[in-house]
C-alpha positions as CSV (number, residue, x, y, z in Angstrom):
1,M,-19.4,-20.1,-57.9
2,E,-23.1,-20.1,-57.4
3,P,-25.1,-17.1,-58.7
4,G,-25.7,-14.5,-56.0
5,L,-22.7,-15.4,-53.9
6,T,-19.8,-13.0,-53.5
7,P,-16.3,-14.3,-53.0
8,A,-15.1,-14.2,-49.4
9,P,-12.5,-11.5,-48.8
10,A,-8.9,-12.7,-48.7
11,A,-7.8,-13.3,-45.2
12,D,-5.4,-10.7,-43.8
13,P,-2.3,-12.7,-42.8
14,S,-1.3,-10.1,-40.2
15,A,-4.7,-10.3,-38.4
16,H,-3.9,-13.6,-36.8
17,D,-0.1,-13.3,-36.7
18,P,0.8,-15.0,-33.4
19,F,4.1,-13.1,-33.4
20,G,2.9,-9.7,-34.5
21,K,2.7,-8.2,-31.1
22,V,6.0,-7.1,-29.4
23,G,6.2,-7.1,-25.7
24,L,8.4,-4.5,-24.0
25,T,9.4,-4.0,-20.4
26,Y,11.3,-1.3,-18.5
27,D,14.7,-2.4,-19.7
28,D,13.6,-2.2,-23.3
29,V,12.9,1.6,-23.4
30,L,14.2,4.9,-22.3
31,L,12.5,8.3,-22.0
32,L,13.8,11.0,-24.3
33,P,14.9,14.3,-22.7
34,G,12.9,17.4,-23.6
35,F,13.0,21.2,-23.2
36,S,12.8,22.1,-19.6
37,D,12.1,25.5,-18.1
38,L,11.3,24.6,-14.6
39,V,13.1,24.3,-11.2
40,P,12.8,21.2,-8.9
41,S,10.7,23.0,-6.4
42,E,8.0,23.5,-9.0
43,I,7.6,19.7,-9.6
44,D,4.4,18.2,-8.3
45,T,4.2,14.4,-8.0
46,S,0.5,14.3,-7.1
47,T,-1.5,11.7,-8.9
48,R,-4.8,9.8,-8.8
49,L,-4.8,6.4,-7.1
50,T,-8.5,5.8,-7.8
51,R,-11.4,7.8,-9.2
52,E,-11.8,9.6,-5.8
53,L,-8.4,9.4,-4.0
54,T,-5.3,11.4,-4.8
55,L,-1.8,10.7,-3.5
56,R,1.1,13.2,-3.2
57,A,3.5,10.5,-4.4
58,P,2.5,7.8,-6.9
59,I,3.9,4.9,-4.8
60,V,2.0,2.0,-3.3
61,S,3.4,-0.8,-1.2
62,A,2.5,-4.3,-2.3
63,A,0.0,-6.5,-0.5
64,M,2.6,-9.1,0.4
65,D,3.3,-10.6,3.8
66,T,7.0,-9.6,3.6
67,V,6.2,-6.1,2.6
68,T,3.1,-4.5,4.1
69,E,1.6,-4.7,7.5
70,A,0.6,-1.8,9.7
71,R,4.1,-0.3,10.2
72,M,4.7,-0.2,6.5
73,A,1.2,1.2,5.7
74,I,1.7,4.0,8.3
75,A,5.1,4.9,6.9
76,M,3.9,4.8,3.3
77,A,1.0,7.1,4.1
78,R,3.3,9.5,5.9
79,Q,5.4,9.7,2.7
80,G,2.4,10.6,0.6
81,G,1.8,7.1,-0.8
82,I,-0.4,4.3,0.5
83,G,0.2,0.8,1.8
84,I,-2.0,-2.2,0.9
85,L,-2.2,-4.7,3.8
86,H,-1.7,-8.3,2.7
87,R,-4.4,-10.8,3.1
88,N,-2.4,-13.8,4.4
89,L,-4.0,-13.1,7.7
90,S,-7.3,-14.0,9.4
91,I,-10.1,-11.6,8.8
92,A,-9.9,-10.3,12.4
93,D,-6.1,-9.9,12.2
94,Q,-6.3,-7.9,8.9
95,A,-9.1,-5.7,10.3
96,Y,-6.9,-5.1,13.4
97,Q,-4.1,-4.0,11.1
98,V,-6.4,-1.5,9.5
99,D,-7.4,-0.2,12.9
100,L,-3.8,0.3,13.9
101,V,-3.2,2.5,10.9
102,K,-6.4,4.5,11.3
103,R,-5.6,5.2,14.9
104,T,-2.1,6.6,14.1
105,Q,-1.7,10.3,13.3
106,T,-5.3,11.5,13.4
107,G,-7.0,14.8,13.5
108,M,-9.0,13.5,16.4
109,I,-9.3,9.9,17.5
110,S,-13.1,9.4,17.5
111,N,-12.9,5.9,19.2
112,P,-9.8,6.1,21.4
113,V,-8.3,3.1,23.0
114,T,-9.1,3.1,26.7
115,I,-8.5,1.1,29.9
116,G,-10.6,0.4,33.0
117,P,-9.6,1.4,36.5
118,D,-9.3,-2.2,37.7
119,A,-6.8,-3.2,35.1
120,T,-3.2,-3.8,36.2
121,L,-0.2,-1.8,35.1
122,E,0.9,-4.9,33.3
123,D,-2.3,-4.9,31.2
124,L,-1.8,-1.2,30.6
125,D,1.8,-1.8,29.4
126,A,0.7,-4.5,27.0
127,R,-2.0,-2.4,25.5
128,C,0.2,0.7,25.1
129,G,2.8,-1.5,23.4
130,E,0.2,-3.0,21.1
131,Y,-0.9,0.4,19.9
132,R,2.4,2.2,20.2
133,V,1.1,4.9,22.6
134,S,2.5,6.1,25.9
135,G,-0.8,6.6,27.8
136,L,-4.6,5.9,27.8
137,P,-7.7,7.6,29.1
138,V,-9.3,5.7,32.0
139,V,-13.1,5.1,31.7
140,D,-15.7,3.2,33.8
141,A,-18.2,0.7,32.5
142,D,-20.4,3.5,31.1
143,N,-17.5,5.1,29.2
144,I,-17.5,8.0,31.7
145,L,-14.0,9.6,31.8
146,I,-12.6,9.1,35.3
147,G,-8.9,9.8,34.7
148,I,-5.9,9.4,32.5
149,I,-2.7,7.4,32.9
150,T,0.6,7.9,31.1
151,N,4.2,6.7,31.3
152,R,4.8,9.6,33.7
153,D,2.4,8.0,36.2
154,L,4.3,4.7,36.0
155,R,7.7,6.1,36.6
156,F,7.7,5.6,40.4
157,T,6.2,2.2,40.4
158,P,8.8,-0.7,40.2
159,V,8.2,-3.0,37.2
160,A,8.1,-5.9,39.6
161,Q,4.9,-4.5,41.1
162,W,3.1,-3.9,37.8
163,S,1.2,-7.2,37.9
164,T,-0.4,-6.3,41.3
165,T,-0.8,-2.5,41.0
166,L,-4.1,-1.3,39.6
167,V,-4.6,1.6,37.2
168,R,-6.8,3.4,39.7
169,D,-4.0,3.5,42.2
170,V,-1.5,5.5,40.0
171,M,-3.7,7.3,37.4
172,T,-4.3,11.1,37.3
173,P,-8.0,11.3,38.3
174,M,-10.6,13.8,37.3
175,P,-10.9,16.8,37.0
176,L,-8.7,16.9,33.9
177,V,-8.3,19.4,31.2
178,T,-10.9,18.4,28.7
179,A,-12.7,19.9,25.7
180,P,-16.3,19.7,24.5
181,V,-17.4,17.8,21.4
182,G,-17.0,19.9,18.2
183,I,-14.0,21.9,19.4
184,S,-11.9,23.3,16.5
185,R,-8.4,22.3,15.8
186,E,-7.1,25.8,16.6
187,D,-8.9,25.9,20.0
188,A,-7.6,22.4,20.8
189,T,-4.1,23.5,20.0
190,L,-4.5,26.6,22.2
191,L,-5.8,24.5,25.2
192,L,-2.9,22.0,24.9
193,R,-0.3,24.8,24.8
194,Q,-2.0,26.8,27.6
195,H,-2.1,23.8,30.0
196,K,1.1,22.1,28.7
197,R,-0.7,18.9,28.1
198,E,0.0,16.2,25.6
199,R,-3.5,14.7,25.5
200,L,-6.9,16.4,25.3
201,P,-9.9,14.2,26.0
202,I,-13.1,15.2,24.3
203,V,-16.2,14.6,26.5
204,D,-19.9,15.1,25.9
205,A,-22.4,16.8,28.2
206,E,-22.8,13.6,30.4
207,G,-19.0,13.2,30.9
208,R,-18.6,10.3,28.4
209,L,-15.4,10.1,26.5
210,A,-16.2,11.0,22.9
211,G,-12.7,11.4,21.4
212,L,-9.0,12.2,22.0
213,I,-6.7,14.8,20.6
214,T,-2.9,14.5,21.1
215,V,-0.1,16.9,20.6
216,K,1.7,14.1,18.7
217,D,-0.8,14.4,15.9
218,F,0.0,18.1,15.4
219,V,3.8,17.4,15.5
220,K,3.4,14.5,13.0
221,S,1.3,16.7,10.7
222,E,4.1,19.3,10.6
223,Q,6.7,16.5,10.2
224,F,4.9,14.8,7.3
225,P,3.1,17.6,5.4
226,N,2.6,15.4,2.4
227,A,0.9,12.6,4.2
228,S,-2.1,10.8,2.6
229,N,-5.1,11.6,4.8
230,D,-8.8,10.9,4.7
231,A,-11.5,13.5,5.2
232,D,-11.1,13.2,9.0
233,G,-7.3,13.6,9.0
234,R,-6.5,10.0,9.5
235,L,-3.9,8.2,7.4
236,L,-5.1,6.4,4.3
237,V,-4.8,2.6,4.1
238,G,-5.8,-0.1,1.7
239,A,-6.3,-3.9,2.1
240,A,-6.3,-6.8,-0.2
241,I,-9.3,-9.2,-0.6
242,G,-10.0,-12.2,-2.9
243,Y,-13.2,-13.6,-4.3
244,F,-13.3,-17.1,-2.9
245,G,-15.0,-18.4,0.3
246,D,-15.3,-15.7,3.0
247,A,-14.1,-12.8,0.7
248,W,-17.4,-10.9,1.2
249,E,-17.1,-11.2,5.0
250,R,-13.5,-10.0,4.8
251,A,-14.5,-7.0,2.7
252,T,-17.3,-5.9,5.0
253,T,-15.2,-6.4,8.1
254,L,-12.4,-4.3,6.6
255,I,-14.9,-1.6,5.7
256,D,-16.2,-1.6,9.3
257,A,-12.6,-1.2,10.5
258,G,-12.2,2.0,8.4
259,V,-10.3,0.8,5.3
260,D,-10.2,3.4,2.5
261,V,-9.4,1.1,-0.5
262,L,-10.2,-2.5,-1.1
263,V,-7.9,-4.3,-3.6
264,A,-9.7,-7.3,-5.2
265,D,-6.4,-9.0,-5.8
266,T,-5.5,-12.2,-7.6
267,A,-2.7,-13.3,-9.9
268,H,-5.2,-13.4,-12.8
269,G,-8.0,-10.9,-12.4
270,H,-9.7,-11.4,-15.7
271,V,-12.0,-14.1,-14.3
272,R,-15.8,-14.0,-13.9
273,M,-16.0,-14.5,-10.1
274,L,-13.5,-11.6,-9.4
275,V,-15.2,-9.2,-11.8
276,E,-18.5,-10.1,-10.2
277,M,-17.0,-9.4,-6.8
278,V,-16.0,-5.9,-7.9
279,A,-19.4,-5.2,-9.4
280,R,-21.1,-6.3,-6.2
281,L,-18.8,-4.1,-4.1
282,K,-19.6,-1.1,-6.2
283,S,-23.3,-1.7,-6.3
284,D,-24.1,-2.8,-2.7
285,P,-25.3,0.1,-0.6
286,A,-23.1,-1.1,2.3
287,T,-19.9,-1.1,0.4
288,K,-20.2,1.1,-2.7
289,H,-18.7,4.2,-0.9
290,V,-15.3,2.5,-0.5
291,Q,-12.9,2.7,-3.4
292,V,-12.2,-0.7,-5.1
293,I,-9.2,-1.6,-7.2
294,G,-9.5,-4.6,-9.5
295,G,-6.5,-6.8,-10.6
296,N,-4.3,-8.2,-11.9
297,V,-4.6,-7.9,-15.6
298,A,-2.2,-7.7,-18.5
299,T,-4.4,-7.0,-21.5
300,R,-6.8,-4.3,-22.8
301,E,-9.7,-6.8,-22.5
302,G,-8.9,-7.6,-18.9
303,A,-8.8,-3.9,-18.0
304,Q,-12.1,-3.2,-19.8
305,A,-13.8,-6.0,-17.8
306,F,-13.0,-4.1,-14.6
307,V,-13.9,-0.8,-16.0
308,D,-17.3,-2.2,-17.0
309,A,-17.7,-3.7,-13.5
310,G,-17.3,-0.2,-12.0
311,A,-13.8,-0.5,-10.6
312,D,-12.2,2.7,-9.3
313,A,-8.8,1.7,-10.5
314,V,-7.2,-1.3,-12.4
315,K,-4.0,-3.0,-11.3
316,V,-1.7,-4.3,-14.0
317,G,0.9,-7.0,-13.9
318,V,1.0,-10.7,-14.6
319,G,4.4,-12.2,-13.8
320,P,6.8,-9.1,-13.6
321,G,7.6,-9.4,-9.9
322,A,11.1,-10.2,-8.8
323,I,9.9,-13.3,-6.8
324,C,7.2,-14.4,-9.3
325,T,7.6,-17.5,-11.4
326,T,4.2,-17.4,-13.1
327,R,5.7,-16.7,-16.6
328,V,8.0,-19.7,-16.5
329,V,5.7,-22.1,-14.6
330,T,2.7,-21.4,-16.8
331,G,4.2,-19.7,-19.9
332,V,1.7,-16.9,-19.5
333,G,2.2,-13.2,-19.0
334,A,2.9,-9.9,-20.7
335,P,6.0,-7.6,-20.5
336,Q,5.1,-4.8,-18.1
337,V,5.4,-1.7,-20.3
338,T,3.3,-3.2,-23.0
339,A,0.7,-4.5,-20.5
340,V,0.4,-1.1,-18.8
341,H,0.0,0.6,-22.2
342,D,-2.7,-1.8,-23.3
343,A,-4.6,-1.5,-20.1
344,S,-4.5,2.3,-20.3
345,L,-6.2,2.1,-23.7
346,A,-9.3,0.8,-21.9
347,C,-8.9,2.8,-18.7
348,R,-8.0,6.3,-19.9
349,P,-11.2,7.0,-21.9
350,A,-13.3,5.9,-18.8
351,G,-11.2,8.1,-16.4
352,V,-10.1,5.1,-14.4
353,P,-6.5,5.2,-13.1
354,V,-4.0,2.4,-13.8
355,I,-1.6,1.0,-11.2
356,A,1.5,-0.7,-12.5
357,D,2.3,-3.6,-10.2
358,G,5.7,-5.2,-10.3
359,G,8.9,-5.3,-12.3
360,L,10.4,-2.1,-10.9
361,K,14.1,-2.3,-10.3
362,Y,15.1,1.4,-10.2
363,S,13.5,4.8,-9.6
364,G,13.7,5.5,-13.3
365,D,11.2,2.7,-13.9
366,I,8.5,4.7,-12.1
367,A,8.7,7.4,-14.7
368,K,8.6,4.9,-17.5
369,A,5.5,3.2,-16.0
370,L,3.7,6.6,-15.8
371,V,4.5,7.5,-19.4
372,A,3.4,4.0,-20.5
373,G,0.0,4.8,-19.1
374,A,0.1,4.2,-15.3
375,D,-1.0,6.7,-12.7
376,A,0.8,5.0,-9.8
377,V,3.2,2.1,-9.2
378,M,3.1,-0.8,-6.7
379,M,6.4,-1.9,-5.3
380,G,7.5,-5.1,-3.6
381,S,11.2,-5.9,-3.7
382,L,12.2,-2.2,-3.5
383,L,10.4,-2.0,-0.2
384,A,10.9,-5.5,1.3
385,G,14.3,-4.5,2.7
386,C,13.0,-1.5,4.7
387,E,13.0,-1.3,8.4
388,E,9.2,-1.1,8.5
389,S,8.6,-4.3,6.5
390,P,7.6,-7.4,8.4
391,G,10.3,-9.9,9.5
392,E,13.5,-9.8,11.3
393,L,17.0,-8.8,10.0
394,I,19.0,-11.7,8.6
395,F,22.8,-11.6,8.9
396,V,24.8,-13.3,6.1
397,N,28.6,-12.9,6.1
398,G,28.3,-9.7,8.1
399,K,25.7,-8.1,5.7
400,Q,22.1,-7.4,6.6
401,F,19.1,-8.8,4.7
402,K,15.4,-9.2,5.1
403,S,13.3,-12.1,3.9
404,Y,11.2,-11.6,0.8
405,R,8.9,-14.1,-0.8
406,G,6.2,-14.3,-3.4
407,M,2.6,-14.8,-2.3
408,G,2.6,-17.8,-4.7
409,S,5.6,-19.3,-3.0
410,L,5.5,-22.6,-1.0
411,G,6.2,-20.6,2.1
412,A,3.2,-18.3,1.6
413,M,0.8,-21.0,0.4
414,S,1.7,-24.0,2.5
415,S,0.5,-24.5,6.1
416,R,3.8,-24.8,7.9
417,G,2.0,-24.9,11.2
418,K,-0.4,-22.1,10.3
419,T,-3.4,-21.4,8.1
420,S,-2.6,-19.9,4.6
421,Y,-5.1,-17.3,3.5
422,S,-3.2,-16.7,0.3
423,K,-3.8,-19.8,-1.7
424,D,-6.8,-18.6,-3.6
425,R,-4.8,-15.7,-5.1
426,Y,-3.2,-18.4,-7.2
427,F,-6.4,-20.5,-7.6
428,Q,-5.3,-23.2,-5.2
429,A,-7.7,-22.7,-2.3
430,E,-9.1,-26.2,-2.7
431,V,-5.7,-27.9,-2.6
432,A,-5.9,-30.0,0.5
433,S,-2.3,-31.1,0.8
434,D,0.9,-29.0,0.8
435,D,2.4,-31.7,-1.4
436,Q,-0.1,-30.8,-4.2
437,I,0.6,-27.1,-4.3
438,V,2.0,-25.8,-7.6
439,P,4.0,-22.7,-6.6
440,E,4.3,-19.6,-8.7
441,G,6.8,-17.8,-6.7
442,I,10.1,-18.2,-4.8
443,E,11.4,-17.3,-1.3
444,G,14.6,-15.4,-0.9
445,R,16.1,-12.3,0.7
446,V,16.9,-8.7,-0.2
447,A,19.4,-6.3,1.1
448,Y,18.4,-4.2,4.2
449,R,17.8,-0.6,3.0
450,G,17.0,1.2,6.3
451,A,14.0,3.4,7.0
452,L,11.3,3.7,4.4
453,S,11.5,7.5,4.5
454,Q,15.0,7.3,2.9
455,V,13.9,4.7,0.3
456,A,10.8,6.7,-0.6
457,H,12.9,9.9,-0.9
458,Q,15.2,8.2,-3.4
459,M,12.3,6.7,-5.4
460,V,10.3,10.0,-5.6
461,G,13.5,12.0,-6.0
462,G,14.4,9.9,-9.1
463,L,10.9,10.5,-10.5
464,K,11.3,14.2,-9.9
465,Q,14.6,14.2,-11.8
466,A,13.0,12.3,-14.6
467,M,10.2,15.0,-14.8
468,F,12.9,17.7,-14.9
469,Y,14.7,15.9,-17.8
470,V,11.4,15.6,-19.7
471,G,10.3,19.1,-18.8
472,A,7.1,18.2,-17.0
473,R,5.8,20.0,-13.9
474,T,3.1,17.5,-13.1
475,I,2.5,13.8,-13.7
476,P,-0.3,14.5,-16.3
477,E,2.2,16.7,-18.1
478,L,4.8,13.9,-17.9
479,K,2.4,11.5,-19.4
480,E,1.7,14.0,-22.2
481,K,5.2,15.0,-23.0
482,G,7.0,11.7,-22.3
483,R,8.4,10.0,-25.4
484,F,9.9,6.5,-25.5
485,V,12.8,5.2,-27.6
486,R,13.3,1.5,-27.8
487,I,16.8,0.3,-26.9
488,T,19.0,-2.7,-27.6
489,S,20.9,-4.9,-25.2
490,A,24.0,-2.8,-26.0
491,S,22.1,0.3,-25.1
492,L,21.1,-1.2,-21.8
493,A,24.7,-2.1,-21.0
494,E,25.6,1.5,-21.9
495,S,22.9,2.8,-19.5
496,H,24.4,1.1,-16.5
497,P,27.9,1.8,-15.1
498,H,30.4,0.0,-17.3
499,D,34.2,-0.5,-17.7
500,V,34.7,0.4,-14.0
501,Q,35.9,-2.0,-11.3
502,G,35.2,-1.8,-7.6
503,I,31.9,0.1,-8.0
504,I,30.7,1.8,-4.7
505,E,27.0,1.5,-4.6
506,A,24.7,4.5,-4.1
507,P,21.5,4.6,-2.0
508,N,19.5,4.5,-5.3
509,Y,21.7,2.1,-7.3
510,S,23.0,-1.4,-6.6
511,V,24.8,-3.7,-9.0
512,R,22.5,-6.6,-9.8
513,G,24.0,-9.9,-10.4
C-alpha cells in the first residue's frame, strides 16, 4: 500500500443484500388486541384526506370507470368519504360529472339549473332527468325569474302533448315566494315551512335569479349528518388527472367546475413529468388553492418526491388491486403493508397524509392499512358491485353481478368504438394500434352488493370494531396503539372460517375461491 493511503473499509454484505427486505401485505399480519375502556359510541373515524381536508370516514372510491362516476361520488360523500371521478372520459364529460356532484345536496345552489319559457315540456323532462331533480326555475334571456315549473305542473298534461306544450303554458308564474340574497339558513327554513314550499328562489334587487334553496337539502342534511361537505355546504368530490397531453387543460377545467381534490394519478407516480405536474399545480396562482394528491408510489423515495413537490397527500399502491396484473406482467411492485409503511416514513414528518390504494379484501384490512401508516384507504373491488357503480347488472346462473375491470385492461385502454383517455396511466398514450397495447389489468365481474350505504356501513363498522379491540377512540390513537404480529399461512387459514361446510355468507364476509 502506498504511503498516506488508508485501506478502504470492508464492504457491509447486508448493505446491498437484494433479499434483505421483506415485503408484507394484509394477509401477512394481524393487529394485536389491547386494553379497551371505551364504548362504540365514543369511536370517531374522522381522518385527514389531505393537508386541508378531513373526512368523517377514511374511505375513498377508486378512480375507475367501473367504480366511480357521479352517482358513486355522491353516495360516498354522503357516507362521510369521498369519490374520485375516473378520467376515462373527455374533459367536458368529466367536468360535467363534477358539476352533477356539486349540485347535489347543497346549502344553497349558487348557479341553479334553469329553463327558458319557450322550451317544451319534453326538453324540461330531459333536463330534470339529467340532473335528477323534479322542477326548475324559469328565467328569461336576462336571467330574470319569471316563474317555476315542477312535476306538479306537468301532472295534467298528457305525455303525448309534451313535445308541443311550452313551459310558459303550464308553469307557475311570478309572483312567487322568494328570498333576498344573503338570507340565513334559519330564515330560509322558516319561509319554506311557512309557505309550504319545496323550493325557495333567491333573487337580487333587479329580480335576477341568484340562487336556489330546496327543502330536499335540509332533509338530506338530517339524513346524512356525517356527509363530506365543502365550506359552502356542497358535497366534496375529487377527480383524476394525468400528466400527458391535455392534462393541464383537464385540471383547470375541473377546477372551474368546482372540484375539491385533483388526483395526479398514474400506475407509476415516481416519474419526473408527474412530479413536475404536481409542483406546477401547487405553485400556479390559478390552481394552488385546490388540494392535490400525487400517486401511485410504493417506496419511501417515491413518497418523498411528492412531498418535496408540495403534494397535499400521497397515494400508495403499485400492483395490489384485484384486477391489476402489473406485478406479473412487469415483475415490479411492493406488497401493500410494506409499501404503505415505507411511504409513511417520508410523509409523516412532513404532515402529509397517506392513502393506501388497493389490495383490500375485508373491512379488517382498513384497520391494518391505517396502523401501517395510511390515513385513508381507496377501494375498488369492494365498491364495484354497488348499485351506484357504473354499469348494468349481469345475471349468471340466477346470481347478480356487475362488471369490474382494471384501468390497464384491454377494455379500458383499447378503442372499441370510443376514445380511451386512460392509456397514459400505463404509459401507452402513444400506442397507435390496439394490437400493440400491453395490458396491465384484466376484465371480470364482482358480486352485486346492493346500495353503497350498506357496504360503507359494514366497512366502517368493521373499522370501528377493530378500534374497540385495539382500545382506540380515534384514528390517530389507533395508529399509535396498533401493534402488528406477523402470521404464517397456517395462521391465515385459522383466521378464516374452517372445518365447516355449507358456509352461509354474511354481508361483510364472502368465501373467496
